[in-house]
C-alpha positions in Angstrom: 308.2 115.5 -14.1 308.8 118.1 -11.3 307.1 117.2 -8.4 306.4 119.7 -5.5 307.4 117.3 -3.0 309.5 114.5 -3.4 309.7 112.2 -0.7 312.6 109.3 0.1 311.5 106.1 0.8 314.3 104.0 -0.5 314.9 100.8 1.7 311.2 100.3 3.2 309.3 98.2 2.6 305.6 98.1 2.1 303.8 99.2 3.7 305.7 102.2 5.4 306.6 103.9 1.2 302.9 103.6 1.0 301.9 104.8 4.8 304.6 108.1 4.5 303.2 108.8 1.2 299.6 109.2 2.8 300.5 111.1 5.2 303.0 113.2 3.5 300.1 114.2 1.0 297.6 115.1 3.5 299.7 117.9 4.5 300.0 119.0 0.5 297.1 121.2 -1.7 294.9 119.5 -4.1 296.6 120.1 -7.3 300.1 119.9 -6.0 302.6 116.4 -7.1 304.5 114.5 -5.3 307.3 111.8 -6.0 307.9 108.4 -3.4 311.5 107.5 -4.1 311.3 103.6 -3.5 313.1 100.6 -3.4 310.7 98.1 -2.8 308.8 96.6 -6.2 305.9 95.9 -4.3 305.0 99.7 -3.9 304.5 100.0 -7.8 301.1 98.0 -7.5 300.4 99.1 -3.4 300.8 102.8 -5.0 298.5 102.9 -7.6 295.6 100.5 -5.4 295.7 103.4 -3.4 295.9 106.2 -5.2 292.8 104.2 -7.4 290.7 104.1 -3.5 291.8 107.0 -2.9 290.6 109.3 -5.2 294.1 110.5 -6.3 295.9 110.6 -9.8 298.7 108.1 -10.7 300.6 110.3 -13.4 303.0 108.1 -14.0 306.0 105.0 -12.2 309.4 105.4 -13.6 311.6 102.9 -13.2 316.0 103.3 -12.6 317.2 100.1 -12.4 316.1 99.2 -8.9 314.5 102.4 -7.7 311.4 103.7 -8.4 309.6 106.5 -8.5 306.4 107.4 -8.4 304.6 110.7 -9.1 301.0 111.4 -7.6 298.7 114.4 -7.7 296.5 115.2 -4.8 293.5 115.9 -5.5 291.3 115.5 -2.7 291.8 115.0 1.0 290.6 111.5 2.3 290.4 111.9 5.6 
């Protein structure tokens, strides 16, 4: 998966990966893809839930050892 923007949230714990993702997506254009790189296992649950609640698209989660690459497509503005 090719992302338009990559956000390195490695070493951060819940809720910071979700907060940083939301802040970065707000600056992006509708249709663009954000890759969030995180080491927080809770992000595998937290970020998809945030996508469902805000109407954005979780594309996929790729696990690479203890690192997770979470791809999200911005579908709308939410604030």
